[in-house]
Residue, then its C-alpha position, 0 to 999 in steps of 0.5 A: m615341548k615344541n616352541n611355537n612362538k617364533k613369530h614373536v622374535k621380531p621386535y615391535s615397532a615404535a609405533t606399536l609400543k607407543k600405542a600399547v603404552k598410550l592404551l594402558k595409561t588411559l585405562i590406568a587413569y580411568y581405574a584410578a578415577c574409579i578408585a578416587s570416587g570410592e569404588i572398590l575394584k577387584a584385582c584380576i587374579s588368574s587361575g592359569n593358562k596353557k603356558i603356565g598351567r594351573v598356577l595362580n598368577v597376577s600381572i601388572a602393566p608391561v613396560i609401564t611398571c618395568g623399570n629396567c626394560s629399555g633393552c627388552k621392551e621391543f620384544c615384550y611378549d605381553i604387548k601383542a596381548v594388550i593391543q589385541y585383547p581388551e580383557v588383557s589390557r583392562a586386567r593389566a591396567r586395573n591391577t596396576a591402578l590398584a597397586i599404585h593407588k590402593r596398595d593395601e587392598f591389592f595385596r589383601q585381595i592376593d592374600e585372601k585369594m591364596t588363603h582360599r586356594k585348596k589345591n595347586k598351591f602355586f603362585r607366579w608374580h608378574v606374567s607381565g610387569d615387574i617389581m614396581d618399587y622397594d615397598y612393593f617387593c617387601r609386600m611380595v616377601e610378606i605374602a610368601k611368609n604368610h603362605p609357606d604352603f605355597v610355591i611362589w616365584t617371579y622373574t625380575k630385572m629390578y636387580g637393585i631392589v632385590n639386592m637392596y632388600v638382602r643388604n638391608h637384612g644383613g646381606d644374608k639371602s636366607c631373609i628371602p622365604e625358602n618357598f619364594s624363588i626369585m629369578f634374575s631375568e637376563w637380557r643380552g647386553m643388559p648388565m646384571n648385578n647378582p652378588y647374592k647368586f640368585p638363580e637366573f633366567r636367560v634368553k637364548f637367541e638364535d645365534d647364541s652358542a649352546d655352550m653358553f647355556s650348558g648346565l641350565w634347565k631348558c624351560p619346557w613352556n608349561c609350568d605344570a611340566c616342571k611342577a611334575c618333575n620338580h625342576g626349573c623356576i619353582v625350585g630355584e634352578s637357573v633356566y633358559c628359554d629360546v627367545h620368544 
């Protein structure tokens, strides 16, 4: 599948990033106030889009929830969406406020949504955002345990949290449910500690040699394609994509 995202290769300016972060923080504060007033907020759980296909997914605020994004935030593909589309910024902020201030409710709603899903039982964490903290990751694992009929995957640069979880469970990666594929997301120049050999998702820049990605599955830019052929992230293969 042709990559039509070349326009995102150039980094965002500091002003653009500042604008997006300010917008998200303002919205998060608004939803936090709604929660404090007793309002029950509904989590924004998407049923999919053109890129990821028919896949349930949930996202939180980019950059703000990404604890290891200093090297890649200027290229974050979600920044433009946050600025251009009010429904995206509101959804990211609402979920973030829930995850921070009403975490039990946030995960309960995700669990309930998955329970009522009758077909296309695929779930992706974080089209934008990342694992917020250790407790958050533990709850992600519990979701996978509670839904063994789902194929679940996520991409993360919070390597330390995942490694800590495995280390706390005897250093055996089998503590991660088989239906939960955790992709360690690489960014050029960013150190990655991967002692438990989690599959990796790498980014290919235009000046990178093709030999660096030999043996890796190339992302076809649509998760439905990998679902059909049982390849890529959903089965825990290391994958790469062109920078976008």
